[in-house]
C-alpha positions as CSV (number, residue, x, y, z in Angstrom):
1,M,40.4,-2.7,23.1
2,P,40.7,-6.2,21.4
3,Y,42.3,-8.9,23.5
4,D,44.5,-11.7,22.4
5,L,42.7,-15.1,23.2
6,K,45.7,-17.1,22.7
7,H,48.0,-15.3,25.2
8,D,45.9,-13.7,27.9
9,A,42.2,-15.0,28.2
10,T,40.9,-17.3,30.9
11,S,38.2,-18.0,28.1
12,F,40.8,-19.8,26.1
13,D,41.7,-22.3,28.8
14,I,38.3,-22.6,30.3
15,R,35.9,-22.6,27.3
16,L,32.3,-22.1,27.5
17,S,30.3,-25.3,26.5
18,R,29.1,-25.5,22.9
19,K,25.7,-26.3,24.3
20,K,25.5,-22.6,25.1
21,V,24.5,-22.1,21.3
22,I,21.6,-24.6,21.9
23,K,20.7,-22.8,25.1
24,K,20.6,-19.3,23.6
25,T,18.7,-20.4,20.4
26,L,16.2,-22.8,21.9
27,A,13.7,-20.2,23.3
28,A,13.8,-18.1,20.1
29,T,13.6,-21.3,17.9
30,I,10.6,-22.4,20.0
31,F,8.9,-19.0,19.6
32,L,9.5,-19.0,15.9
33,I,8.3,-22.4,15.2
34,T,5.2,-21.6,17.4
35,T,4.6,-18.4,15.2
36,Y,5.0,-20.4,12.0
37,L,2.4,-23.1,13.2
38,L,0.0,-20.2,14.1
39,A,0.3,-18.4,10.9
40,L,0.0,-21.6,8.9
41,A,-3.1,-22.5,11.0
42,V,-4.5,-19.1,10.2
43,Y,-3.9,-19.3,6.9
44,L,-5.2,-23.0,6.5
45,F,-8.4,-22.4,8.5
46,Y,-9.1,-18.9,7.4
47,P,-7.8,-18.5,3.9
48,D,-10.3,-16.0,2.8
49,L,-9.5,-13.6,5.9
50,V,-5.8,-13.8,4.7
51,R,-6.8,-13.2,1.1
52,Q,-9.1,-10.2,1.8
53,T,-6.4,-8.8,4.2
54,L,-3.6,-9.1,1.6
55,S,-5.6,-8.5,-1.6
56,P,-4.9,-4.8,-1.9
57,V,-1.2,-5.6,-1.9
58,M,-1.1,-8.8,-3.9
59,V,-2.7,-11.7,-5.4
60,I,-2.0,-14.9,-3.3
61,D,-1.4,-18.4,-4.5
62,D,-1.9,-21.0,-1.8
63,M,1.3,-22.7,-2.3
64,I,3.5,-19.5,-2.7
65,M,2.2,-18.3,0.5
66,I,2.9,-21.3,2.6
67,A,6.3,-21.5,1.0
68,A,7.0,-17.8,1.7
69,I,5.8,-18.3,5.4
70,T,8.1,-21.5,5.6
71,F,11.1,-19.5,4.1
72,V,10.6,-16.5,6.4
73,I,10.6,-18.6,9.4
74,F,13.4,-20.8,8.2
75,L,15.6,-17.8,7.6
76,A,14.7,-16.3,11.0
77,V,15.7,-19.6,12.6
78,T,19.0,-19.8,10.7
79,L,20.0,-16.2,11.4
80,N,19.3,-16.8,15.1
81,I,21.6,-19.8,15.2
82,L,24.1,-18.1,13.3
83,Y,24.1,-15.0,15.4
84,H,24.4,-17.0,18.6
85,Y,27.1,-19.0,17.3
86,I,29.1,-15.9,16.6
87,Y,28.2,-14.6,20.1
88,Y,29.6,-17.8,21.4
89,K,32.8,-17.5,19.5
90,T,33.4,-13.7,20.5
91,Y,32.4,-14.3,24.2
92,Y,35.6,-13.3,26.3
93,F,36.4,-13.4,29.9
94,N,39.5,-13.1,31.7
95,I,40.8,-13.3,35.2
96,K,43.6,-10.9,35.3
97,E,45.7,-9.9,38.1
98,D,43.8,-6.9,39.3
99,V,40.3,-7.0,37.4
100,L,37.7,-9.6,36.0
101,V,36.9,-8.7,32.5
102,I,33.8,-10.1,30.6
103,R,32.9,-8.9,27.2
104,K,30.1,-10.2,25.1
105,G,28.0,-9.2,22.2
106,V,28.2,-9.2,18.3
107,F,27.3,-5.8,16.9
108,M,27.9,-3.6,19.9
109,P,29.6,-5.7,22.5
110,D,29.4,-4.9,26.3
111,E,32.4,-5.1,28.3
112,I,32.6,-4.9,32.0
113,S,35.6,-4.9,34.3
114,I,35.3,-5.4,37.9
115,P,37.9,-4.9,40.5
116,Y,38.4,-7.8,42.8
117,N,38.0,-5.5,45.7
118,R,34.7,-4.6,44.5
119,I,33.2,-8.0,44.1
120,Q,30.6,-8.7,46.7
121,D,29.2,-12.1,45.8
122,I,29.9,-15.1,43.4
123,Y,27.3,-17.7,42.9
124,V,26.4,-20.3,40.6
125,D,23.0,-21.0,39.3
126,R,20.7,-22.6,36.7
127,D,17.8,-22.0,34.7
128,L,15.4,-24.7,33.1
129,F,17.4,-24.6,29.9
130,D,20.6,-25.1,31.9
131,L,19.3,-28.0,33.9
132,V,18.1,-29.8,30.7
133,L,21.6,-29.2,29.0
134,G,23.7,-29.7,31.9
135,L,25.0,-26.1,31.9
136,Y,25.6,-23.6,34.8
137,D,25.8,-19.8,35.1
138,L,28.5,-18.2,37.2
139,H,27.3,-14.7,38.4
140,V,29.6,-11.9,39.9
141,S,28.0,-9.2,41.6
142,S,29.3,-5.7,42.7
143,A,27.5,-2.7,43.9
144,T,26.7,-1.5,40.4
145,L,23.7,-1.9,38.2
146,E,25.8,-3.1,35.4
147,S,27.1,-6.1,37.3
148,A,23.6,-7.3,37.6
149,V,23.0,-7.3,34.0
150,D,26.6,-8.1,32.5
151,A,28.7,-9.6,35.0
152,H,28.1,-13.2,34.5
153,I,29.7,-16.2,32.6
154,D,26.9,-18.4,31.3
155,G,27.0,-21.7,29.6
156,V,29.9,-23.6,31.5
157,T,30.1,-27.1,32.8
158,H,29.9,-27.8,36.4
159,K,33.6,-28.5,36.7
160,N,34.5,-25.1,35.0
161,A,31.9,-23.1,36.9
162,V,33.4,-24.4,40.3
163,K,37.0,-23.7,38.9
164,L,36.1,-20.3,37.8
165,K,34.4,-19.5,41.2
166,E,37.4,-20.8,43.1
167,M,40.0,-18.7,40.8
168,I,37.8,-15.5,41.3
169,L,37.5,-16.2,45.1
170,D,41.2,-16.6,45.3
171,K,41.8,-13.2,43.6
172,V,39.0,-11.4,45.8
173,Q,40.8,-12.9,49.0
174,N,44.4,-11.7,47.8
175,S,42.8,-8.3,46.9
176,S,41.3,-8.0,50.5
177,K,44.8,-9.0,52.2
178,E,46.6,-6.5,50.1
179,K,44.3,-3.7,51.5
180,M,44.5,-4.7,55.1
181,P,47.3,-2.9,57.2
182,L,49.7,-4.7,59.1
């Protein structure tokens, strides 16, 4: 069910950092550039091996092969950045009255809704890329396997991570008060 980001989403008020796109693309970009350099090194240092391997398929000109390798890697890096930018723009989370909703993904979005009375733990952490970029991840855990994978809001500033944690904790405390008999 699509949500109206302008009217009912916490993610509209507390935005993810734009550095999230850098974080998400950094590892893949490093991998692709390393792959490019290795492919280029193999081609430059062992050109006969590459020619013999590909000779049944095509005749290879050195400059065309280097240009083709460069183009493929450039296209892969560009598509990776575009994908993660769209991922960032469609990332949705909302602290509703009775449930926390997190939706992410581009082609097949995953959505998780966690009732506040099921939340067991909320914590903030960082990985190496977060540390370098000044980002934080907010994790919300419940007794489901799905929460371990999907129930986190990643790529927020420290201020926003603390604010989100306090907002969710407040909802959790209010939810537990409502269930207690007088």
